[in-house]
C-alpha positions in Angstrom: 0.0 0.0 0.0 2.8 2.4 0.8 4.5 1.8 -2.6 1.1 2.5 -4.4 0.6 5.6 -2.3 4.1 7.0 -3.2 3.7 6.2 -6.9 0.1 7.6 -7.1 1.1 10.8 -5.3 4.1 11.2 -7.5 1.9 10.8 -10.6 -0.7 13.2 -9.3 2.0 15.8 -8.4 4.0 15.5 -11.6 0.9 15.9 -13.8 -0.5 18.7 -11.6 -3.8 16.8 -11.0 -4.3 17.9 -7.4 -5.9 21.1 -6.4 -3.2 23.5 -5.1 -5.4 23.9 -2.0 -5.4 20.2 -1.2 -3.4 19.8 2.0 -4.3 16.3 3.2 -1.8 13.5 2.5 0.7 15.8 0.7 4.3 16.1 1.8 5.0 19.5 3.4 1.3 20.2 3.9 -1.0 19.4 6.8 -4.1 20.6 8.7 -1.8 23.3 10.2 -0.8 24.6 6.7 -4.4 24.5 5.7 -5.4 26.4 8.8 -2.7 29.0 8.2 -3.7 29.5 4.6 -7.4 29.7 5.6 -6.7 32.5 8.2 -4.4 34.3 5.7 -7.3 34.3 3.1 -9.7 35.7 5.7 -7.3 38.5 6.7 -6.6 39.4 3.0 -10.3 39.5 2.2 -11.1 41.7 5.3 -8.2 44.0 4.3 -9.7 44.4 0.9 -13.1 45.2 2.4 -14.7 42.0 1.2 -17.3 40.1 3.1 -16.2 36.7 4.6 -18.5 33.8 5.1 -17.5 30.4 6.6 -19.1 27.1 6.1 -17.8 24.2 8.2 -18.6 20.6 7.6 -18.0 17.5 9.7 -16.6 14.9 7.3 -15.7 12.3 9.8 -15.9 8.8 8.4 -16.2 10.4 4.9 -14.1 7.7 3.3 -16.4 5.0 4.7 -19.3 6.6 2.8 -17.5 7.0 -0.6 -19.1 4.9 -3.3 -16.5 2.5 -4.7 -17.9 3.0 -8.2 -17.5 6.8 -7.9 -14.0 6.4 -6.6 -13.0 4.2 -9.5 -14.7 6.6 -11.9 -12.6 9.4 -10.4 -9.5 7.4 -10.9 -10.4 6.8 -14.5 -10.9 10.6 -15.0 -7.3 11.0 -13.7 -6.2 8.7 -16.4 -5.4 5.8 -14.0 -6.3 2.8 -16.1 -5.3 -0.8 -16.9 -3.6 -2.9 -14.2 -3.4 0.1 -11.9 -7.2 0.6 -11.9 -7.7 -3.1 -11.5 -5.5 -3.1 -8.5 -7.6 -0.4 -6.8 -10.8 -2.2 -7.8 -9.5 -5.5 -6.2 -8.4 -3.6 -3.1 -11.9 -2.2 -2.6 -13.7 -5.6 -3.1 -15.0 -7.5 -0.2 -13.2 -5.5 2.5 -14.0 -5.9 6.1 -13.3 -3.4 8.9 -12.8 -4.4 12.5 -12.7 -1.8 15.3 -12.3 -2.7 19.0 -12.6 -0.1 21.7 -12.5 -1.2 25.4 -13.0 -4.8 24.3 -16.2 -4.0 22.4 -15.9 -5.0 18.8 -17.8 -3.8 15.8 -17.5 -5.3 12.3 -18.4 -3.5 9.1 -18.2 -4.7 5.5 -16.9 -1.9 3.3 -19.0 -1.4 0.2 
């Protein structure tokens, strides 16, 4: 998985397929850099006399709710095809999650 992550990230970075404001999972970027950029944008807008509106969403467990078909479709749009796309498809098939907190277990089949 780590090798695929490195190769995929390199492909996306090299081909400039990621939004410049994407901070998650990118080297040298984090939630801290995202927060700093966010605050700088607010300050710049206020300095220009512009109105600022914020919308905050809780996307916890967002990956759990992503449609595998939509995810594979997005990969196709990024020109990830052939054996690489098949690898992602096989990775997503028949996955099971197991979470244990204080000896209480919960199982989920990822779909």
